[in-house]
C-alpha atoms as one frame of an Amber mdcrd trajectory, in Angstrom:
protein
  13.085  13.709 -17.799  10.826  16.582 -16.683  13.594  18.087 -14.578  12.026
  21.609 -14.580   8.264  21.221 -14.939   6.428  24.484 -14.147   4.746  24.262
 -10.731   1.177  24.248 -12.132   2.028  21.533 -14.678   3.745  19.515 -11.978
   0.687  19.767  -9.719  -1.591  18.746 -12.585   0.637  15.772 -13.354   0.629
  14.800  -9.697  -3.141  15.141  -9.528  -3.534  12.911 -12.588  -1.193  10.351
 -11.082  -3.101  10.348  -7.795  -6.379  10.132  -9.717  -5.145   7.101 -11.679
  -4.142   5.293  -8.479  -7.371   6.370  -6.772  -9.471   5.153  -9.707  -7.717
   1.802  -9.701  -8.203   1.397  -5.960 -11.834   2.475  -6.258 -12.400   0.036
  -9.109 -10.953  -2.740  -6.984 -13.132  -1.750  -4.027 -16.255  -1.508  -6.182
 -15.662  -4.722  -8.093 -17.935  -7.384  -6.590 -16.222 -10.479  -5.223 -16.755
 -13.601  -7.329 -19.653 -15.751  -6.189 -19.050 -18.811  -4.016 -20.038 -21.030
  -6.946 -17.565 -19.322  -9.282 -14.720 -19.578  -6.779 -15.434 -23.252  -6.122
 -15.597 -24.137  -9.826 -12.411 -22.253 -10.746 -10.530 -23.555  -7.713 -11.440
 -27.145  -8.543 -10.317 -26.631 -12.153  -7.052 -25.091 -10.929  -6.324 -27.844
  -8.403  -6.974 -30.577 -10.972  -4.464 -28.847 -13.247  -1.960 -28.664 -10.352
  -2.342 -32.407  -9.758  -1.760 -33.254 -13.424   1.088 -30.800 -14.005   2.952
 -30.932 -10.697   1.692 -33.925  -8.723   0.214 -31.627  -6.073  -0.667 -33.469
  -2.861  -2.293 -31.899   0.165  -5.406 -30.182   1.502  -6.639 -26.659   0.804
  -9.218 -24.312   2.233 -10.485 -20.978   0.934 -12.867 -19.019   3.153 -14.395
 -15.559   3.148 -15.284 -14.753   6.733 -17.166 -17.723   8.150 -18.149 -18.959
   4.691 -15.959 -21.801   3.463 -15.750 -21.545  -0.331 -13.390 -24.487  -0.922
 -12.322 -27.313   1.388 -10.680 -30.101  -0.545  -8.096 -32.849  -0.316  -5.800
 -33.695  -3.242  -3.547 -36.715  -3.627  -2.819 -39.234  -0.896  -2.314 -38.788
   2.837  -0.719 -42.233   2.883   0.654 -43.596  -0.367   1.336 -47.094   0.969
  -2.258 -47.584   2.127  -3.882 -45.526  -0.644  -5.585 -43.156   1.820  -6.695
 -39.851   0.236  -6.104 -36.409   1.717  -9.193 -34.646   3.077 -10.046 -31.377
   4.854  -9.673 -33.153   8.222  -6.251 -34.654   7.402  -3.614 -33.626   9.941
  -0.338 -32.226   8.571   2.861 -31.114  10.265   2.945 -27.324  10.059   6.636
 -26.522  10.305   7.158 -22.799  10.864   3.461 -21.886  10.940   4.025 -23.022
  14.542   5.802 -19.710  15.179   2.602 -17.648  15.135   1.177 -19.805  17.926
   4.397 -19.396  19.904   4.140 -15.626  19.427   0.514 -15.588  20.536   1.450
 -17.534  23.665   4.107 -14.944  24.541   1.516 -12.185  24.143  -0.938 -14.067
  26.371   1.738 -14.340  29.069   2.411 -10.619  28.686  -1.297  -9.885  29.073
  -1.256 -11.973  32.267   1.541  -9.760  33.583   4.092 -12.579  33.706   6.571
 -11.054  31.243   7.096  -8.185  28.840   8.357  -8.456  25.272  10.892  -5.802
  26.261  12.382  -8.041  28.959  15.854  -9.438  28.375  15.460 -13.105  27.554
  18.024 -13.954  30.261  15.404 -12.895  32.851  13.170 -15.807  31.878  15.452
 -18.503  30.423  18.225 -20.270  32.263  21.701 -20.749  30.838  21.892 -17.649
  28.629  25.540 -16.759  27.914  26.919 -13.261  28.424  26.692 -12.655  24.682
  22.889 -12.848  24.876  22.440 -10.233  27.636  21.207  -7.535  25.233  18.700
  -9.843  23.540  15.071  -9.163  24.407  11.997 -11.312  23.849  11.032  -8.804
  21.142  14.269  -9.583  19.293  13.451 -13.297  19.357   9.894 -12.767  18.108
  11.077 -10.656  15.160  14.228 -12.629  14.200  16.473  -9.701  15.072  18.432
 -11.368  17.903  21.484 -12.354  15.848  21.482 -15.892  17.302  22.504 -18.329
  14.528  19.821 -20.791  13.423  20.790 -24.331  14.455  19.072 -25.781  11.370
  21.696 -24.113   9.171  24.691 -25.603  10.961  26.863 -28.397   9.506  25.836
 -31.759  10.873  22.211 -30.823  11.501  20.870 -33.516   9.187  22.848 -36.246
  10.949  21.424 -35.136  14.309  17.773 -35.072  13.156  16.832 -38.572  14.423
  18.125 -37.933  17.959  15.881 -36.565  20.743  16.924 -33.130  21.964  15.480
 -30.905  24.692  15.299 -27.167  23.957  18.311 -26.602  26.225  20.313 -29.276
  24.419  19.306 -27.900  21.012  20.413 -24.413  22.063  23.764 -25.795  23.246
  24.649 -26.007  19.549  24.618 -22.200  19.250  25.101 -21.026  22.829  28.824
 -20.333  22.496  28.719 -19.093  18.918  29.143 -15.359  18.270  26.013 -13.429
  17.331  25.621 -12.713  13.627  24.957  -9.035  14.395  24.168  -6.719  17.306
  20.620  -7.425  18.571  18.060  -5.267  16.772  20.382  -4.130  13.990  19.368
  -6.613  11.306  17.029  -9.479  10.387  18.032 -13.128  10.061  15.493 -15.928
  10.358  16.426 -18.014  13.391  14.808 -21.257  14.482  17.077 -21.089  17.513
  15.335 -17.897  18.626  11.923 -19.537  18.632  13.180 -22.629  20.476  14.480
 -20.180  23.086  10.992 -18.633  23.229   9.688 -22.128  23.960  12.025 -22.277
  26.950  10.713 -18.909  28.133   7.104 -20.102  27.851   7.805 -23.220  29.889
   9.747 -21.424  32.609   7.268 -18.544  32.994   4.076 -20.629  32.793   5.306
 -23.604  34.798   3.797 -25.874  32.124   5.149 -27.670  29.101   4.967 -25.810
  25.793   2.450 -28.392  24.556   0.206 -28.080  27.619   0.201 -24.282  27.724
  -0.741 -23.979  24.040  -3.509 -26.537  24.448  -5.032 -24.782  27.465  -4.550
 -21.176  26.349  -5.274 -21.412  22.597  -6.451 -24.743  21.204  -9.157 -25.610
  23.731 -10.648 -22.081  23.966 -10.874 -21.901  20.165 -12.209 -25.433  19.663
  -9.111 -26.461  17.705  -9.468 -30.148  18.554  -7.392 -31.281  15.561  -4.280
 -29.261  16.468  -1.420 -30.135  18.785   2.225 -31.054  19.282   3.117 -33.800
  16.805   4.940 -36.586  18.582   5.271 -39.830  16.601   4.439 -42.026  19.606
   0.947 -40.553  19.760  -1.889 -42.378  17.967  -3.222 -39.613  15.768  -6.221
 -40.386  13.542  -6.053 -38.944  10.018  -2.334 -38.148  10.277  -0.696 -37.578
   6.865   2.651 -39.158   6.083   5.323 -36.902   4.593   7.152 -37.717   1.342
  10.280 -36.670  -0.509  11.268 -37.259  -4.147  13.541 -40.200  -4.890  14.782
 -40.994  -8.410  11.586 -40.028 -10.173   9.313 -41.506  -7.493   8.481 -40.884
  -3.836  10.081 -42.030  -0.587   9.119 -41.594   3.037  10.620 -38.389   4.398
  13.793 -38.569   6.466  13.000 -39.100  10.132  13.032 -36.062  12.412  12.629
 -36.399  16.166   9.920 -33.862  16.949  11.488 -32.798  20.238  13.955 -30.824
  18.089  11.742 -28.192  16.367   9.762 -27.489  19.565   8.358 -23.930  19.564
   9.891 -23.254  16.133   8.024 -25.936  14.193   6.495 -28.848  16.119   2.743
 -28.470  15.620   0.237 -30.344  13.461  -3.169 -29.109  12.331  -5.815 -29.266
   9.616  -6.985 -26.679   7.116 -10.283 -26.486   9.008  -8.641 -25.784  12.368
  -6.386 -23.129  10.836  -9.503 -21.420   9.500 -10.836 -21.382  13.075  -7.535
 -19.810  14.137  -7.802 -17.146  11.429 -11.369 -16.293  12.437 -10.285 -15.985
  16.078  -7.659 -13.466  14.962 -10.270 -11.559  12.943 -12.626 -11.351  15.946
  -9.876 -10.647  18.537 -10.941 -13.575  20.732  -7.710 -14.072  22.648  -6.213
 -10.608  23.189  -7.089  -6.891  23.279  -6.778  -4.884  20.072  -3.455  -3.270
  20.997  -1.739  -6.644  21.345  -3.023  -7.749  17.937  -1.755  -4.531  16.375
   1.725  -5.285  17.693   1.591  -8.819  16.289   0.885  -7.507  12.794   3.230
  -4.513  12.763   6.056  -5.170  10.270   9.613  -4.701  11.420  12.855  -5.581
   9.694  12.301  -8.130   6.935   8.569  -7.192   7.000   8.284  -9.589   9.931
   5.841  -9.057  12.796   5.354 -11.641  15.523   5.201 -14.964  13.673   3.736
 -13.338  10.553   5.152 -11.742   7.414   3.308  -8.532   6.524   3.365  -7.516
   2.869   1.256  -6.619  -0.167  -0.270  -9.359  -2.297  -2.699  -8.798  -5.175
  -2.585  -5.095  -4.247  -3.929  -5.772  -0.751  -2.493  -6.037   2.734  -1.494
  -9.637   3.338  -0.492 -11.527   6.475   1.123 -14.891   5.838   3.685 -17.462
   6.811   5.014 -20.651   5.288   6.456 -23.769   6.800   8.720 -26.593   5.736
   9.600 -29.685   7.722  10.670 -33.152   6.588   8.066 -34.271   4.038   5.752
 -31.273   4.483   5.391 -27.761   3.044   2.658 -25.405   4.264   1.308 -21.881
   4.133  -1.444 -19.766   5.665  -2.534 -16.489   4.052  -4.886 -13.834   5.363
  -6.210 -10.759   3.527  -7.772  -8.797   6.406  -9.624  -6.226   4.294 -11.492
  -9.066   2.589 -11.618 -11.387   5.629 -10.148 -13.908   3.189  -8.265 -16.906
   4.545  -6.386 -19.456   2.457  -4.646 -22.495   3.907  -2.554 -24.932   1.869
  -0.984 -27.922   3.641   1.092 -30.361   1.560   2.658 -33.743   2.343   4.972
 -33.976  -0.690   7.838 -31.498  -0.573   7.757 -30.924  -4.334   4.355 -29.246
  -3.966   4.444 -25.443  -3.972   1.916 -24.217  -1.394   2.980 -20.583  -1.754
   2.162 -20.469  -5.453  -1.042 -22.455  -4.969  -2.124 -20.047  -2.224  -1.421
 -16.971  -4.375  -3.393 -18.417  -7.284  -6.342 -19.447  -5.108  -6.349 -15.928
  -3.655  -6.464 -14.523  -7.193  -9.473 -16.726  -7.933 -11.277 -15.616  -4.760
 -10.473 -11.939  -5.400 -11.325 -11.964  -9.100  -7.730 -11.274 -10.139  -5.741
 -12.887 -12.967  -3.926 -16.224 -12.596  -2.518 -18.975 -14.774  -3.599 -22.596
 -14.974  -0.638 -24.973 -14.576   0.215 -26.747 -17.829   1.291 -30.356 -18.237
   4.881 -30.522 -19.447   5.980 -32.476 -22.509   9.569 -33.664 -22.400  11.943
 -34.228 -25.300  14.977 -36.457 -25.820  18.411 -34.858 -26.183  21.725 -36.330
 -27.255  24.553 -36.593 -24.748  26.629 -33.987 -26.633  23.863 -31.406 -26.061
  23.689 -32.206 -22.353  27.484 -31.976 -22.056  27.316 -28.279 -23.002  25.634
 -27.559 -19.682  27.878 -29.562 -17.349  29.629 -27.265 -14.876  29.144 -25.136
 -11.774  26.760 -22.190 -11.511  26.790 -19.654  -8.686  23.264 -19.056  -7.346
  24.430 -16.903  -4.447  27.085 -16.595  -1.743  28.187 -20.089  -0.713  25.472
 -21.626  -2.903  26.585 -23.346  -6.115  24.510 -25.509  -8.432  26.596 -28.346
  -9.855  25.323 -29.710 -13.189  26.494 -33.170 -14.254  25.515 -35.826 -16.793
  24.766 -39.452 -16.023  24.094 -41.380 -19.213  21.225 -39.565 -20.930  20.186
 -37.701 -17.774  21.172 -34.190 -16.722  21.459 -33.801 -12.950  21.637 -30.762
 -10.680  22.837 -30.555  -7.091  22.831 -27.348  -4.999  25.445 -27.050  -2.269
  24.542 -29.285   0.668  21.359 -30.601  -0.963  20.217 -33.715  -2.773  20.776
 -34.321  -6.453  17.746 -33.850  -8.743  17.104 -34.728 -12.367  16.663 -31.946
 -14.931  14.296 -33.260 -17.601  14.480 -31.488 -20.995  11.527 -29.427 -22.225
  13.639 -28.168 -25.158  17.316 -28.046 -26.040  17.833 -25.184 -23.528  14.995
 -25.487 -21.002  14.717 -28.184 -18.308  12.343 -29.017 -15.458  13.271 -30.286
 -11.990  10.132 -31.914 -10.595  11.651 -32.457  -7.145  11.875 -28.708  -6.532
   9.206 -27.581  -9.030  11.639 -25.372 -10.914  12.428 -24.633 -14.563  16.061
 -24.115 -15.556  16.970 -22.320 -18.783  20.587 -22.259 -19.997  21.694 -19.050
 -21.761  24.540 -18.870 -24.285  26.496 -15.996 -25.829  26.830 -15.267 -29.551
  29.595 -17.861 -29.818  27.422 -20.612 -28.343  29.192 -20.710 -24.963  26.911
 -21.155 -21.953  27.304 -18.084 -19.721  24.603 -18.563 -17.088  21.311 -20.184
 -16.270  17.982 -18.787 -15.127  16.014 -20.761 -12.562  12.288 -20.042 -12.376
  10.603 -21.202  -9.187   7.156 -19.990  -8.162   7.215 -17.428 -11.030  10.373
 -15.890  -9.576  13.573 -15.881 -11.618  17.078 -16.379 -10.206  20.136 -15.958
 -12.408  23.240 -18.078 -11.757  26.541 -17.271 -13.484  28.592 -20.160 -14.840
  31.887 -20.460 -12.998  35.099 -20.917 -14.941
């Protein structure tokens, strides 16, 4: 279309297009932010709906600058003792840890003890020849090519066993790199454990001690630290997994394993303090912060994903570790910070965070709806039994057990698919809807899985 627009008409069209985008941006800039009272009321309504519809359990915080608009606990920090979650409940963070690891590297660089351009072999013992081209920058940005040990066969059986960073890295040390350093992006927990080794060797302190002295104590983050189970930790949340329609304590993970890739605990209140310290540049000069939030491959900076959300620049990162799912979101132009920490893995902190941001920004969102299930005959369920290809090396196996339809992704636990209609099902354990699609002859051809308002199509295998 419009292959040969006259120059003047083309310029007018371009001007109109620019004007439309400019007007929308101006309207967004000129639209007043919702009042604190409005945000609090809508957030409370939304969270109550999340609890009823999805069994949401965790703590949330929404803040604009220093003003906390919402700080609330939902569900139970400890189910066995009936202890509720609260804003001061301590949760394992999982991969949110990585931004603290990255900050520590930048602090060491500022002290003149290393450079992000240094080869990692300069600061970490035992690096094989295959890692000689890998720099600290590659590790920070997940562009090293080192395989992630958490994706290896047998990882789950090794989770209960203590493992030093060096021992953890032994699992990947002799493996070939997935690509030449710097050429591609592949999320690697191994890379961040290796950064932990660098921090300890360069600083002469343990990872835990250096973070405490260089970040947590200066920022007054008294409710943040390295989560070791032997420590008596007031207000510690327990983590839970789904089990046959109910909850079970999460599988045990020895916390020496995640180290600089995922070992920290914190509260929503302390993570707000962290966000404000980043806003005010308390720990580093401006240039170092700019580097931290410059997107590279995969839109990844240093421990942060940089993208657009609700039409605004957004810095965020999620985490997942046995029994816990987490996220922190920052909208720098609005000085808006949202933290969602959950202790039931079926909770969806990413979606909750996006919706709370929409409330705080005056954008549109949807209230979660309670689901009503129906009963289906076995012959209807049998139509859907089979294997569905979600992606390379990832197959969803659908089976029937009595009057229950079950789904099991490759290498993962089996979950129940409860019928919402004769074609649509809900898997509470992973907070996903599955819709089976048939051709004109009634043969099931594929399914569509909706998770966090994102659709994934999986073809039925013959």
